[in-house]
C-alpha positions in Angstrom: 142.0 128.9 137.1 144.4 127.7 139.3 144.0 126.3 142.9 145.9 125.2 145.5 145.2 121.3 146.5 145.5 120.2 149.8 144.8 116.5 151.5 141.4 115.9 151.5 141.8 115.6 155.5 143.1 119.6 155.5 139.8 120.3 153.9 137.1 118.4 156.2 139.1 119.7 159.3 138.8 123.3 158.1 135.3 122.4 157.1 134.3 120.9 160.6 136.2 123.4 162.3 134.2 126.4 160.7 131.1 124.7 160.6 129.2 127.9 161.9 131.6 130.7 160.7 129.6 131.0 157.6 131.5 134.5 156.4 135.2 132.0 157.0 133.6 129.6 154.6 132.1 132.1 152.0 135.6 133.3 151.9 137.5 129.7 151.7 138.7 128.7 148.6 138.3 124.5 149.5 134.2 124.6 148.3 133.8 123.1 145.0 134.4 119.9 143.3 134.8 121.1 140.3 138.6 122.4 141.5 138.6 119.2 144.0 136.9 116.3 144.0 137.1 116.0 148.1 135.5 118.7 148.8 132.3 117.6 150.5 130.6 120.8 150.6 129.3 123.6 147.4 129.0 127.2 149.7 127.9 128.9 146.3 127.6 132.6 147.3 126.3 134.0 143.9 123.7 132.6 141.5 122.5 134.3 138.1 119.5 132.7 136.7 117.6 133.6 133.3 114.4 131.8 132.0 116.0 131.9 128.4 115.9 128.4 128.8 114.1 125.8 130.8 116.3 124.3 133.2 114.8 122.4 136.1 116.5 124.8 138.7 114.0 124.0 141.3 115.6 120.8 141.3 118.8 121.5 141.6 117.6 123.6 144.8 116.3 120.6 146.5 118.7 118.1 145.4 120.4 116.0 147.8 122.6 114.1 145.0 126.2 114.4 146.0 127.3 114.5 142.3 125.3 118.3 142.2 125.2 120.0 145.6 125.4 118.9 149.1 123.8 122.3 150.0 123.6 125.8 148.6 120.4 127.8 150.1 122.2 128.3 153.4 124.9 129.8 151.9 123.8 131.9 149.5 124.7 135.6 149.4 123.9 137.3 145.8 121.0 136.3 143.7 120.4 137.7 139.8 117.4 136.8 138.2 117.3 137.6 134.6 113.5 137.6 133.4 113.3 137.9 129.6 110.3 137.4 127.1 109.2 135.0 124.8 109.9 132.1 127.1 107.6 130.1 129.2 105.9 131.7 132.5 105.9 128.4 134.2 109.4 128.7 134.5 109.4 131.4 137.3 106.3 130.1 138.7 108.0 126.7 139.2 111.0 128.4 140.7 108.8 130.4 142.9 106.9 127.4 144.3 110.3 125.8 144.7 111.6 128.6 147.0 111.8 127.7 150.9 110.1 130.2 153.3 113.7 132.2 153.8 116.6 132.4 152.3 119.1 134.4 154.2 120.1 136.3 150.7 121.9 139.7 151.1 121.9 140.8 147.4 119.1 140.5 145.4 119.2 141.8 141.6 116.1 141.7 139.4 116.3 142.1 135.4 112.9 142.6 133.8 113.6 142.7 130.0 109.8 143.6 129.0 108.4 141.0 131.7 105.9 142.1 134.3 106.5 140.6 137.9 103.1 139.5 139.2 101.8 140.4 142.9 102.2 137.1 144.0 105.7 136.9 142.5 106.6 140.0 144.2 105.0 139.0 147.8 107.1 135.6 147.5 110.3 137.3 146.8 109.3 140.3 149.9 108.7 137.2 152.0 111.6 134.6 150.7 114.6 137.3 150.9 113.5 139.4 153.5 116.5 139.8 155.0 118.1 141.2 151.9 120.4 144.5 152.7 121.0 145.5 148.8 118.2 145.4 145.9 118.8 145.9 142.7 115.8 146.4 140.3 116.1 147.0 136.3 113.0 147.0 134.6 114.4 147.8 131.0 111.1 148.0 129.2 109.1 151.0 127.2 106.1 149.1 128.4 103.6 151.1 130.6 105.2 150.8 134.3 104.2 152.0 137.6 106.4 154.0 139.7 104.3 153.5 142.6 104.0 149.6 142.5 107.9 149.5 141.9 108.7 151.8 145.1 106.1 149.9 146.7 107.9 146.7 146.1 111.6 148.1 147.0 110.5 149.3 150.3 108.8 146.0 151.3 112.1 144.7 152.2 112.7 146.2 155.8 116.6 146.0 155.9 117.9 147.3 153.1 120.9 149.5 153.2 121.5 149.8 148.9 118.9 150.4 146.6 120.0 150.6 142.9 116.8 151.3 141.0 117.0 151.3 136.8 113.8 152.3 134.6 111.7 154.1 131.8 108.7 155.0 134.0 106.2 157.4 132.6 103.4 156.6 134.3 101.7 156.7 137.5 104.4 158.7 139.4 102.7 159.7 142.3 103.9 157.9 145.3 101.9 158.2 148.7 104.5 158.6 151.3 101.5 157.7 154.0 101.3 154.2 152.4 104.8 153.8 151.2 108.2 155.0 153.4 111.4 154.0 152.5 112.9 151.8 155.2 115.1 154.0 158.0 118.4 151.6 157.0 118.9 152.7 153.5 122.4 154.4 153.0 122.5 154.3 149.4 120.6 155.4 146.7 121.3 154.9 143.2 118.6 155.9 140.6 118.7 155.5 136.7 115.1 157.1 136.2 113.5 159.6 133.5 113.8 162.9 135.2 109.8 162.9 135.5 110.4 159.9 137.5 113.0 161.1 139.3 111.4 164.5 140.3 108.2 162.2 141.5 110.5 160.2 143.7 112.1 163.3 145.2 109.0 164.9 146.1 107.8 161.5 147.9 111.1 161.4 149.7 110.5 164.7 150.9 106.8 164.0 151.7 108.0 161.6 154.7 107.5 162.8 158.1 111.2 162.5 158.7 112.9 163.0 155.2 115.5 159.8 154.7 118.8 161.0 154.0 121.4 158.2 152.3 125.3 158.8 152.9 125.6 157.4 149.0 123.4 159.1 146.3 124.1 158.4 142.5 121.9 159.6 139.8 122.5 158.3 136.6 120.3 160.3 134.4 118.9 164.1 134.6 117.7 165.5 131.6 115.0 168.3 132.5 116.7 171.7 132.6 114.7 172.4 135.8 114.7 169.9 138.6 112.9 171.7 141.9 112.3 168.4 143.8 115.8 167.1 143.5 117.5 170.5 144.4 115.4 170.3 147.9 116.0 166.8 148.2 119.8 167.6 147.5 120.1 170.2 150.3 118.1 168.3 152.8 121.3 165.4 152.5 123.9 168.2 153.1 124.5 167.0 156.4 124.8 163.4 155.4 126.0 163.2 152.3 129.5 161.6 151.7 129.3 160.3 148.0 127.7 161.9 145.2 127.6 160.9 141.5 125.5 163.3 139.2 125.1 162.6 135.4 123.8 165.8 133.9 122.4 165.3 130.3 120.5 168.7 130.4 120.8 171.4 127.4 121.5 174.2 130.1 122.4 173.2 133.6 121.6 176.0 136.0 124.7 175.2 138.8 122.3 176.5 141.7 120.6 173.6 141.4 123.2 171.5 142.4 124.8 173.9 145.2 127.4 172.1 147.6 128.7 174.8 149.4 126.6 173.4 152.7 127.9 169.6 152.2 130.0 169.7 155.1 130.3 165.8 154.9 131.3 165.2 151.1 134.4 163.1 150.5 133.4 161.8 146.7 131.9 163.6 143.8 131.6 162.7 140.3 130.4 164.9 137.6 129.8 164.0 134.3 128.1 167.1 132.2 126.8 167.2 128.7 125.2 170.5 126.6 126.3 173.6 126.8 129.3 175.3 128.8 130.1 171.7 130.3 133.7 172.9 131.9 132.2 175.9 133.3 129.2 173.8 134.7 131.9 171.6 136.7 134.0 174.2 137.6 130.6 176.0 139.3 129.6 172.7 141.5 132.7 172.0 142.2 133.5 175.5 143.5 130.4 175.3 145.8 131.6 172.0 147.0 134.9 173.6 147.9 133.3 176.7 149.9 132.1 173.5 152.3 134.0 172.2 154.9 134.3 168.9 153.5 137.5 167.3 153.0 137.1 166.2 149.4 139.1 163.0 148.8 138.1 162.5 145.0 136.7 164.3 142.4 135.7 162.1 139.0 135.3 163.9 135.9 133.7 162.8 132.8 135.0 165.0 129.8 134.6 164.9 126.4 137.3 165.0 124.4 136.0 168.3 122.3 136.3 170.2 125.6 140.1 170.3 125.2 139.5 172.8 123.0 137.8 175.4 125.6 141.4 176.4 126.9 140.1 179.1 129.1 137.8 176.7 130.9 140.9 174.4 131.4 142.8 177.3 133.3 139.5 178.2 136.0 139.4 174.7 136.7 143.2 173.6 137.1 143.4 176.5 139.7 140.3 175.4 141.6 141.1 171.4 141.8 145.1 172.8 142.8 143.2 174.8 145.5 141.8 171.3 146.9 145.2 170.3 148.1 147.5 167.4 147.3 145.2 164.7 149.6 142.3 165.0 146.7 142.8 163.0 143.7 141.6 163.7 140.6 140.3 161.0 138.1 139.4 162.1 134.3 137.7 159.8 132.3 137.7 160.2 128.7 136.6 159.0 125.5 137.4 155.8 124.2 138.2 156.7 121.1 142.1 158.1 121.3 144.6 158.8 123.6 144.2 162.4 125.8 146.4 161.7 128.9 149.1 164.0 127.6 146.8 166.9 126.9 144.8 166.4 130.0 147.6 166.7 132.0 148.9 169.7 130.0 145.5 171.5 131.1 146.1 170.3 134.4 149.3 170.7 135.8 148.4 171.6 139.3 146.6 168.5 139.9 149.9 166.6 141.7 147.3 163.6 142.0 145.9 162.5 138.6 144.7 160.1 136.9 143.4 160.1 133.2 141.6 156.9 132.4 139.2 155.8 129.3 135.5 155.4 130.0 135.5 151.5 129.8 138.9 150.7 131.5 138.7 149.3 135.2 139.1 152.3 137.7 138.1 153.8 140.4 135.4 155.7 137.9 134.2 152.5 136.3 133.1 151.4 139.8 130.4 153.6 139.5 129.0 152.7 136.7 129.8 149.1 136.3 127.2 148.0 138.2 124.1 149.6 135.7 126.1 149.7 132.5 127.9 146.6 132.6 125.6 144.5 134.4 122.7 145.3 131.6 125.5 144.3 128.8 126.1 141.0 130.6 122.3 140.2 131.3 122.1 140.2 127.1 125.5 138.6 126.6 124.9 135.0 125.3 127.3 132.4 126.3 128.2 129.7 123.9 125.1 131.1 122.1 123.0 130.7 125.1 122.1 132.5 128.3 123.3 130.8 131.3 120.5 129.1 133.4 123.2 129.0 136.7 126.2 131.3 137.7 128.3 130.7 140.5 130.6 133.0 141.7 133.7 132.1 143.9 136.3 134.8 144.6 137.2 137.1 141.2 135.7 133.8 138.9 132.9 133.2 137.6 131.4 129.6 137.2 128.8 128.1 135.1 126.5 125.4 135.8 125.6 123.5 132.6 123.4 120.7 132.4 125.7 118.9 135.4 129.2 120.1 134.0 130.9 123.0 135.8 133.4 125.0 133.4 135.5 127.9 134.8 134.8 131.2 133.0 137.2 134.5 134.6 135.4 138.1 133.2 
């Protein structure tokens, strides 16, 4: 990574002048001795931890050794915790015991790969990270998990605005709406759960005295053909929902379950349909959205290459997308193993603002899925044969802390 070298007097002046302006300091590039030895402070904004190796990270948190850090805690904004099996339990216990009473964190991501968080650990996280506004909880295990307990943990953070919940929950699905209430500040709800768990979650939301209504809702996994609770909750969100993503893996989808004709605030919609009559399903859902008073700005569609053979369905879809007007941008996401841009453009000639991208390409569409799929892959990805104990993100780069040596790595 290239960086601008300035005289140490300039660096000191900037830090001294902005000593109370944390936002400016966090976005300032004059923060790391790895690139400039005269910098007096390390203002790391993102830290990723893994228990795969037993490094003494608590000592780093408490260290006053200038060769390591001057201060970390006051400037942390994001923390990703990767918990893996077959590693000493003492690692997490030591880390938790070393945490101060409060860290002004904003984003917390917890990846539990076959690991259960004890009640004591959850309580400590709730206390120490009580001001977080974004929580991502990944429960990647087929062991018995309690949906109610995990939802209770999520709701223990009072200032949450964004919730991302991934898991394979099939047990203890009932959630008591009298005992557990979603924080009123939640504006984005992103769910990657089995359909039965999603239905249970929707029933819980509907049971609130005042039904919480997000402006962003992304559902990564709908597999059951019948989703009555989801259908009812979707209608409850009709006056607020602006950004909707639906990944429908049903064998047969009833488009009326996803009727958007009353969603007057909708601006973006991402549809990924599978099963029979895929394009007909997409057309029916988009048609209902077009009947609302909403000004739709983005339509994103994940389409299988086999759908290119359905010429009649493409004609109807082209007519509908054309009717949305030039202010609407259409993005079609295709398979990675082929080049389909010409074929798609020939089938959608009426779309003046059309992008055709591959699923793995960075794009507007990948921004919807990367926070789940890419991060899950990264949490398993070994670096130099081992997992990183600490990742420090500055701007768009990733800095690995390993045994006192800092090296830069770009994603």
